[in-house]
MARMAR-517133 format. One record per residue (C-alpha): x, y, z; residue number from 1; chain. Coordinates in Angstrom, 3 decimals. Layout:
<sites>
X:Y:Z:NUM:A $
...
</sites>
This chain:
<sites>
21.655:-4.781:11.483:1:A $
20.849:-1.201:10.230:2:A $
23.030:1.775:9.218:3:A $
22.051:4.606:11.378:4:A $
23.165:8.230:11.054:5:A $
23.125:10.304:14.329:6:A $
23.030:14.139:13.739:7:A $
23.567:16.274:16.924:8:A $
25.888:19.215:17.816:9:A $
26.416:17.823:21.157:10:A $
29.219:15.294:21.109:11:A $
28.246:13.474:24.340:12:A $
24.697:12.903:22.998:13:A $
26.062:11.472:19.864:14:A $
28.491:9.138:21.745:15:A $
25.768:7.945:24.228:16:A $
23.160:7.378:21.378:17:A $
25.709:5.618:19.057:18:A $
26.944:3.409:21.933:19:A $
23.306:2.243:22.663:20:A $
22.754:1.437:18.990:21:A $
26.007:-0.280:18.645:22:A $
25.297:-2.566:21.418:23:A $
22.380:-3.780:19.462:24:A $
24.704:-4.598:16.441:25:A $
23.790:-1.436:14.412:26:A $
26.352:0.371:12.304:27:A $
26.416:3.977:13.341:28:A $
28.008:7.278:12.114:29:A $
28.012:10.622:13.528:30:A $
27.422:14.200:12.103:31:A $
27.951:17.205:14.176:32:A $
25.502:19.472:12.323:33:A $
23.372:20.127:9.363:34:A $
26.121:20.752:6.862:35:A $
28.119:17.513:7.445:36:A $
24.873:15.595:7.820:37:A $
23.796:16.693:4.363:38:A $
26.998:15.574:2.827:39:A $
26.623:12.007:4.405:40:A $
23.066:11.758:3.380:41:A $
23.920:12.603:-0.325:42:A $
26.962:10.259:-0.381:43:A $
25.750:7.211:1.411:44:A $
22.740:5.121:1.999:45:A $
21.095:5.045:5.663:46:A $
18.406:2.927:7.086:47:A $
17.492:5.416:9.909:48:A $
18.537:8.925:10.650:49:A $
18.363:10.421:14.041:50:A $
18.703:14.169:14.165:51:A $
18.391:16.922:16.816:52:A $
16.056:19.796:16.219:53:A $
18.179:22.861:16.977:54:A $
21.694:22.925:16.080:55:A $
24.362:25.726:15.699:56:A $
24.365:25.656:11.819:57:A $
20.625:24.929:11.304:58:A $
17.603:22.748:12.287:59:A $
16.469:19.246:11.990:60:A $
13.786:20.212:9.408:61:A $
16.649:20.687:6.895:62:A $
17.912:17.023:7.687:63:A $
14.246:15.954:7.039:64:A $
14.256:17.732:3.742:65:A $
17.555:16.145:2.698:66:A $
16.461:12.696:3.490:67:A $
13.087:13.177:1.573:68:A $
15.126:14.215:-1.456:69:A $
17.640:11.327:-1.169:70:A $
16.995:8.274:-3.407:71:A $
16.273:5.898:-0.492:72:A $
14.421:8.436:1.707:73:A $
15.395:6.979:5.117:74:A $
12.927:7.374:8.052:75:A $
13.929:10.313:10.445:76:A $
13.596:10.190:14.157:77:A $
13.615:13.595:15.716:78:A $
15.535:14.376:19.072:79:A $
13.726:17.064:20.976:80:A $
13.908:18.772:24.410:81:A $
10.717:18.310:26.559:82:A $
9.610:21.991:25.953:83:A $
9.616:21.750:22.092:84:A $
7.327:18.813:21.696:85:A $
5.037:20.964:19.634:86:A $
7.793:21.549:17.052:87:A $
8.466:17.812:16.856:88:A $
4.796:17.168:16.097:89:A $
5.034:19.732:13.325:90:A $
8.050:17.950:12.036:91:A $
5.964:14.608:12.004:92:A $
3.360:16.377:9.909:93:A $
6.177:17.205:7.468:94:A $
7.267:13.516:7.244:95:A $
9.238:12.640:10.295:96:A $
8.848:9.118:11.290:97:A $
8.871:9.489:15.155:98:A $
10.443:11.806:17.912:99:A $
12.266:11.080:21.147:100:A $
12.481:13.479:24.034:101:A $
15.605:14.268:25.830:102:A $
17.063:12.946:28.034:103:A $
15.968:9.848:26.106:104:A $
14.712:6.464:27.540:105:A $
16.997:3.731:25.950:106:A $
13.982:1.362:25.579:107:A $
12.036:4.108:23.736:108:A $
14.984:4.645:21.512:109:A $
15.380:0.985:20.607:110:A $
11.644:0.551:20.092:111:A $
11.645:3.570:17.666:112:A $
14.636:2.126:15.764:113:A $
12.921:-1.281:15.503:114:A $
9.770:0.440:13.987:115:A $
11.938:2.506:11.692:116:A $
13.973:-0.457:10.457:117:A $
10.769:-2.513:9.813:118:A $
9.528:0.492:7.805:119:A $
12.657:0.742:5.869:120:A $
12.710:-2.945:5.126:121:A $
9.053:-2.934:3.796:122:A $
9.366:0.236:1.823:123:A $
12.556:-0.943:0.109:124:A $
11.310:-4.523:-0.423:125:A $
8.149:-3.229:-1.964:126:A $
10.041:-0.875:-4.287:127:A $
12.375:-3.640:-5.475:128:A $
9.431:-6.044:-6.015:129:A $
7.677:-3.338:-8.130:130:A $
10.827:-2.764:-10.123:131:A $
11.082:-6.484:-10.673:132:A $
7.469:-7.070:-11.829:133:A $
7.520:-4.048:-14.099:134:A $
10.079:-5.888:-16.102:135:A $
7.503:-8.578:-16.606:136:A $
4.941:-6.548:-18.821:137:A $
1.474:-6.753:-17.404:138:A $
2.281:-8.860:-14.360:139:A $
2.608:-5.801:-11.873:140:A $
-0.447:-7.056:-9.899:141:A $
1.282:-10.376:-8.997:142:A $
3.394:-9.170:-6.012:143:A $
6.002:-11.467:-4.592:144:A $
9.678:-12.645:-4.747:145:A $
9.107:-16.059:-3.334:146:A $
10.043:-19.073:-5.455:147:A $
6.414:-19.806:-5.859:148:A $
5.501:-16.507:-7.328:149:A $
8.512:-16.205:-9.437:150:A $
7.781:-19.570:-11.081:151:A $
4.188:-18.492:-11.576:152:A $
5.168:-15.287:-13.370:153:A $
7.462:-17.190:-15.694:154:A $
4.773:-19.801:-16.428:155:A $
2.396:-17.066:-17.341:156:A $
4.956:-15.817:-19.852:157:A $
5.353:-19.111:-21.509:158:A $
1.629:-19.715:-21.619:159:A $
0.898:-16.180:-23.012:160:A $
3.253:-16.761:-25.897:161:A $
0.748:-19.430:-27.191:162:A $
-2.813:-19.455:-28.011:163:A $
-3.498:-22.664:-25.931:164:A $
-6.444:-22.964:-23.598:165:A $
-5.196:-22.700:-20.073:166:A $
-6.932:-24.162:-16.911:167:A $
-5.956:-21.860:-13.825:168:A $
-6.566:-23.554:-10.612:169:A $
-6.283:-22.477:-7.034:170:A $
-8.094:-21.729:-3.839:171:A $
-10.709:-18.940:-3.564:172:A $
-8.890:-15.510:-3.070:173:A $
-5.529:-16.555:-4.680:174:A $
-5.941:-14.115:-7.583:175:A $
-6.770:-16.462:-10.549:176:A $
-8.343:-13.639:-12.450:177:A $
-5.142:-11.565:-11.985:178:A $
-3.226:-14.453:-13.552:179:A $
-5.768:-14.680:-16.553:180:A $
-5.315:-10.862:-17.100:181:A $
-1.601:-11.320:-16.988:182:A $
-1.799:-14.029:-19.639:183:A $
-3.973:-11.857:-21.849:184:A $
-1.782:-8.725:-21.457:185:A $
1.425:-10.801:-22.402:186:A $
-0.254:-12.266:-25.374:187:A $
-0.642:-11.348:-29.057:188:A $
-4.237:-10.552:-28.128:189:A $
-3.276:-7.865:-25.613:190:A $
-4.735:-4.956:-27.704:191:A $
-8.121:-6.785:-28.008:192:A $
-10.854:-7.256:-25.389:193:A $
-10.559:-9.208:-22.194:194:A $
-14.014:-10.282:-21.180:195:A $
-14.651:-12.163:-17.858:196:A $
-17.766:-13.911:-16.501:197:A $
-18.528:-15.789:-13.409:198:A $
-20.078:-19.029:-14.274:199:A $
-21.430:-19.609:-10.814:200:A $
-23.049:-16.261:-10.391:201:A $
-26.174:-16.761:-12.714:202:A $
-28.725:-19.475:-13.580:203:A $
-28.209:-21.772:-16.601:204:A $
-30.639:-19.924:-19.089:205:A $
-29.182:-16.592:-18.257:206:A $
-25.675:-17.752:-18.569:207:A $
-26.245:-19.316:-21.906:208:A $
-27.572:-16.083:-23.254:209:A $
-24.819:-14.109:-21.716:210:A $
-22.278:-16.400:-23.337:211:A $
-23.586:-16.971:-26.834:212:A $
-26.192:-14.302:-27.258:213:A $
-29.754:-14.619:-28.318:214:A $
-32.144:-13.614:-31.225:215:A $
-35.304:-11.653:-30.958:216:A $
-38.128:-13.759:-29.555:217:A $
-35.891:-16.600:-28.458:218:A $
-37.531:-16.474:-25.021:219:A $
-39.813:-14.242:-22.975:220:A $
-38.537:-10.860:-22.743:221:A $
-36.076:-11.217:-25.684:222:A $
-37.505:-8.052:-27.587:223:A $
-34.481:-7.579:-29.647:224:A $
-31.335:-9.669:-30.704:225:A $
-28.305:-9.350:-28.590:226:A $
-24.534:-10.553:-29.123:227:A $
-23.070:-12.654:-26.360:228:A $
-19.723:-12.558:-24.609:229:A $
-18.093:-14.640:-27.197:230:A $
-18.801:-12.125:-29.831:231:A $
-17.741:-9.294:-27.545:232:A $
-14.268:-11.097:-26.930:233:A $
-13.778:-11.705:-30.637:234:A $
-10.003:-11.310:-31.368:235:A $
-9.232:-11.276:-27.624:236:A $
-9.681:-13.523:-24.526:237:A $
-12.788:-14.813:-22.659:238:A $
-12.209:-15.751:-19.085:239:A $
-14.711:-18.217:-17.623:240:A $
-14.309:-18.002:-13.794:241:A $
-15.631:-21.036:-11.712:242:A $
-16.125:-23.076:-14.874:243:A $
-16.350:-26.102:-12.584:244:A $
-20.058:-24.963:-11.755:245:A $
-21.116:-24.782:-15.466:246:A $
-24.195:-26.992:-16.106:247:A $
-23.729:-29.960:-18.352:248:A $
-25.776:-28.666:-21.391:249:A $
-23.596:-25.624:-21.579:250:A $
-20.441:-27.699:-21.232:251:A $
-21.477:-29.314:-24.623:252:A $
-21.856:-25.996:-26.281:253:A $
-18.478:-24.784:-24.897:254:A $
-16.790:-28.015:-26.135:255:A $
-18.178:-27.034:-29.699:256:A $
-16.546:-23.622:-29.515:257:A $
-13.317:-25.191:-28.495:258:A $
-13.466:-27.543:-31.418:259:A $
-14.553:-25.487:-34.318:260:A $
-14.302:-21.797:-32.896:261:A $
-18.179:-21.451:-33.910:262:A $
-21.014:-20.169:-31.601:263:A $
-24.814:-20.241:-32.161:264:A $
-27.014:-17.699:-30.602:265:A $
-29.936:-18.821:-28.598:266:A $
-33.036:-19.051:-30.812:267:A $
-30.956:-19.325:-34.043:268:A $
-29.521:-22.115:-36.152:269:A $
-26.955:-20.062:-37.950:270:A $
-23.361:-20.577:-36.601:271:A $
-21.104:-17.625:-36.236:272:A $
-17.218:-17.880:-36.503:273:A $
-15.405:-16.314:-33.431:274:A $
-11.702:-15.964:-32.727:275:A $
-11.463:-16.192:-29.024:276:A $
-8.933:-17.622:-26.525:277:A $
-10.479:-19.242:-23.656:278:A $
-9.000:-19.076:-20.149:279:A $
-10.732:-21.112:-17.467:280:A $
-10.469:-20.866:-13.665:281:A $
-11.811:-23.006:-10.916:282:A $
-11.260:-23.717:-7.213:283:A $
-12.805:-27.246:-7.774:284:A $
-10.923:-30.321:-8.520:285:A $
-12.223:-31.080:-12.006:286:A $
-10.900:-34.613:-12.135:287:A $
-13.156:-35.379:-9.146:288:A $
-16.020:-33.671:-10.873:289:A $
-15.486:-35.761:-13.937:290:A $
-15.605:-38.995:-11.698:291:A $
-18.892:-37.672:-10.176:292:A $
-20.407:-37.139:-13.628:293:A $
-20.733:-33.319:-12.959:294:A $
-18.111:-32.343:-15.537:295:A $
-17.560:-33.740:-19.090:296:A $
-14.444:-35.601:-19.487:297:A $
-13.848:-34.542:-23.059:298:A $
-14.247:-30.888:-22.148:299:A $
-11.847:-31.373:-19.161:300:A $
-9.067:-32.565:-21.500:301:A $
-9.824:-29.637:-23.904:302:A $
-9.500:-27.187:-21.131:303:A $
-6.623:-28.664:-19.290:304:A $
-4.105:-28.211:-22.267:305:A $
-1.989:-26.087:-19.963:306:A $
-2.518:-26.245:-16.198:307:A $
-1.662:-23.053:-14.295:308:A $
-1.696:-23.737:-10.431:309:A $
-1.964:-20.550:-8.317:310:A $
-0.364:-21.087:-5.001:311:A $
-2.136:-20.592:-1.816:312:A $
-0.773:-17.565:0.369:313:A $
0.167:-19.960:3.164:314:A $
2.553:-21.696:0.665:315:A $
4.528:-18.384:0.042:316:A $
4.378:-16.508:3.436:317:A $
7.512:-14.676:2.589:318:A $
5.511:-12.493:0.284:319:A $
3.079:-11.420:3.092:320:A $
5.141:-8.302:4.272:321:A $
5.264:-6.832:0.646:322:A $
1.635:-7.581:0.102:323:A $
0.751:-5.883:3.460:324:A $
2.684:-2.806:2.389:325:A $
0.617:-2.726:-0.899:326:A $
-2.576:-3.100:0.751:327:A $
-1.754:-0.507:3.495:328:A $
-1.360:2.011:0.610:329:A $
-4.273:0.758:-1.504:330:A $
-6.806:0.805:1.546:331:A $
-5.740:4.203:2.415:332:A $
-6.292:5.512:-1.172:333:A $
-9.673:3.748:-1.345:334:A $
-10.746:5.082:1.927:335:A $
-9.163:8.487:1.328:336:A $
-7.413:8.517:4.557:337:A $
-3.707:8.890:5.530:338:A $
-1.653:5.855:5.062:339:A $
-0.795:3.860:8.200:340:A $
2.031:1.629:9.322:341:A $
1.744:-1.720:11.005:342:A $
3.522:-2.883:14.181:343:A $
6.111:-5.407:13.948:344:A $
4.243:-7.833:16.344:345:A $
1.060:-7.514:14.102:346:A $
3.009:-8.079:10.922:347:A $
4.658:-11.172:12.493:348:A $
1.143:-12.562:13.363:349:A $
0.006:-12.057:9.799:350:A $
3.132:-13.888:8.579:351:A $
2.238:-16.994:10.619:352:A $
-1.501:-17.135:10.025:353:A $
-2.755:-19.810:7.621:354:A $
-5.035:-17.476:5.617:355:A $
-7.796:-19.730:4.411:356:A $
-9.146:-16.781:2.365:357:A $
-5.644:-16.128:0.842:358:A $
-4.718:-12.674:-0.558:359:A $
-8.289:-11.457:-0.553:360:A $
-8.526:-12.235:3.064:361:A $
-5.324:-10.349:3.851:362:A $
-6.642:-7.180:1.945:363:A $
-10.019:-7.542:3.900:364:A $
-8.002:-7.723:7.206:365:A $
-6.141:-4.604:6.412:366:A $
-9.327:-2.745:5.613:367:A $
-10.982:-4.017:8.730:368:A $
-8.026:-2.768:10.746:369:A $
-8.172:0.625:9.194:370:A $
-11.820:0.952:10.100:371:A $
-11.496:-0.244:13.851:372:A $
-7.962:1.123:14.437:373:A $
-7.558:4.509:16.186:374:A $
-3.953:5.051:15.895:375:A $
-1.442:5.741:13.004:376:A $
0.097:2.387:13.518:377:A $
-2.034:-0.734:13.207:378:A $
-1.328:-3.052:16.220:379:A $
-2.221:-6.473:17.217:380:A $
-5.389:-5.237:18.818:381:A $
-6.717:-4.071:15.503:382:A $
-6.977:-7.659:14.134:383:A $
-9.121:-10.604:15.162:384:A $
-8.169:-12.747:18.004:385:A $
-8.070:-15.698:15.397:386:A $
-5.127:-13.936:13.651:387:A $
-3.372:-12.578:16.872:388:A $
-4.329:-14.781:19.816:389:A $
-4.610:-13.307:23.174:390:A $
-1.536:-13.762:25.473:391:A $
-1.864:-17.361:27.050:392:A $
-1.108:-16.443:30.669:393:A $
-1.986:-19.809:31.929:394:A $
0.442:-21.415:29.561:395:A $
3.134:-19.059:30.695:396:A $
2.481:-20.201:34.332:397:A $
2.693:-23.813:33.225:398:A $
6.208:-23.207:31.631:399:A $
7.369:-21.445:34.694:400:A $
6.168:-24.263:36.867:401:A $
7.816:-26.775:34.586:402:A $
11.201:-24.959:34.920:403:A $
10.812:-24.636:38.601:404:A $
9.614:-28.070:39.095:405:A $
6.789:-26.546:41.040:406:A $
9.355:-25.700:43.766:407:A $
9.947:-22.579:45.711:408:A $
12.371:-19.990:44.729:409:A $
13.184:-19.115:48.281:410:A $
14.233:-22.653:49.008:411:A $
16.104:-23.153:45.706:412:A $
17.194:-20.142:43.632:413:A $
17.671:-20.583:40.044:414:A $
20.071:-18.706:37.523:415:A $
17.371:-17.005:35.517:416:A $
19.649:-15.898:32.527:417:A $
20.983:-19.507:32.133:418:A $
17.678:-21.131:32.475:419:A $
16.157:-18.896:29.812:420:A $
19.030:-19.416:27.405:421:A $
18.682:-23.109:27.790:422:A $
14.917:-22.935:27.246:423:A $
15.605:-20.769:24.056:424:A $
18.428:-23.281:22.774:425:A $
16.145:-26.317:23.291:426:A $
13.194:-24.605:21.386:427:A $
15.489:-23.597:18.435:428:A $
16.776:-27.236:18.264:429:A $
13.146:-28.583:18.310:430:A $
12.215:-26.097:15.551:431:A $
15.029:-26.850:13.372:432:A $
14.458:-30.648:13.725:433:A $
10.795:-30.077:12.898:434:A $
11.655:-28.022:9.796:435:A $
14.228:-30.647:8.488:436:A $
17.078:-28.004:9.323:437:A $
15.620:-25.278:7.066:438:A $
16.182:-21.901:8.813:439:A $
13.306:-20.182:7.089:440:A $
10.838:-22.616:8.142:441:A $
12.258:-22.857:11.704:442:A $
12.026:-19.023:12.018:443:A $
8.398:-19.055:10.924:444:A $
7.548:-21.719:13.574:445:A $
9.320:-19.540:16.135:446:A $
7.806:-16.300:14.852:447:A $
11.003:-14.584:14.624:448:A $
13.013:-13.224:11.633:449:A $
15.426:-15.397:9.875:450:A $
18.255:-13.025:10.606:451:A $
17.458:-13.403:14.463:452:A $
17.400:-17.130:14.089:453:A $
20.794:-17.077:12.226:454:A $
22.183:-14.934:15.023:455:A $
20.980:-17.399:17.701:456:A $
22.180:-20.413:15.685:457:A $
25.653:-18.989:15.860:458:A $
25.206:-17.950:19.432:459:A $
24.396:-21.444:20.709:460:A $
26.607:-23.154:18.002:461:A $
23.743:-25.098:16.441:462:A $
25.166:-25.197:12.899:463:A $
25.149:-28.996:12.905:464:A $
21.320:-28.911:13.054:465:A $
21.053:-27.108:9.845:466:A $
20.287:-28.741:6.531:467:A $
23.225:-28.881:4.062:468:A $
</sites>
């Protein structure tokens, strides 16, 4: 349900529009002109504002400006006569969300309201999340309000308060380096260097030289002495990404650093003292690598002092809308193009996708959609079929055949409304049973919002199927 303000100097137009919106369970209020509308916009919060363009005491552009100045900046839908579409387009260039021509089509109005409500929800959720994470110093890159992400941020703060070595685990693309940076920025070492190296990205000899440095003449091409990353990170943090791929000889050297905080450059026998906190990340199961003989057991126990597991995106799908909003802006900024919105159907598909590539894959999908999409709103057609499958027309016919019993409508008419309600009720019961009575999980399985499911549970009196 949304709070919607309707601004028009024609009383009949206001009543008709408010009646239509009220039927869809929205809360409405009326303003008969610019002056009264400005008072209401300043005094109360609105999810959507409808406004006529030309009124006796002013124009819709003034309403648009008032909404832009308000704290919550609700999206504005312009009402326009057919002959002034050019003016409506101009209004959209100045920030209007959409425009509807008079006399309006009820379906067009409801569709515009749904898009505007989704925009409002995503915008406010993103703002709230940013306020929340700003309270956690240095954790503003870890977006999400789910339980999994909240627990991760709290764990980062506890780990950051110590100098213990942390083992950050998680699938590729979950944001393990962001977690490492969050630990560093919340630690006493925050003002000192944070140095990152990917252990899987270079051969053994080069990695050893990169980590520990080398003396002049240590190997062919070593024409002068160079310090390594341990020395560069002195006083700060060294982040070893994909440490599970580190060769066994280097593992032995790393173990020595952990034991006595000393490094020896390649080609030298002199030990150098360093003060470095080591954070390690891997997508591998290091316990399995130990059993396989590919990772030292003593090093594993030194590294795994504090395990920091990073959840896969499919384990906190409630954060996908906020992440999507963030990436819509980030990609637009990177590509230097206007920011786009995303259709509700496309967003719902993203929320139910399993994301093997996690957060990184989500950003890549948004970027791909920006490149291939041709409209200001990203739709299902802008995403791969693997994300938003094509409509299964054959399956729809199978469902219809099942309902009709492969009979003939002429011979045996059916009550369509009652039949569809029965199918909907049965599907909701099955989803609730499969989800153990959890509404959020059942809504995800049905690809509807939790509020829609709650409405239908009450409609069909299915509260007995909910978990306590």
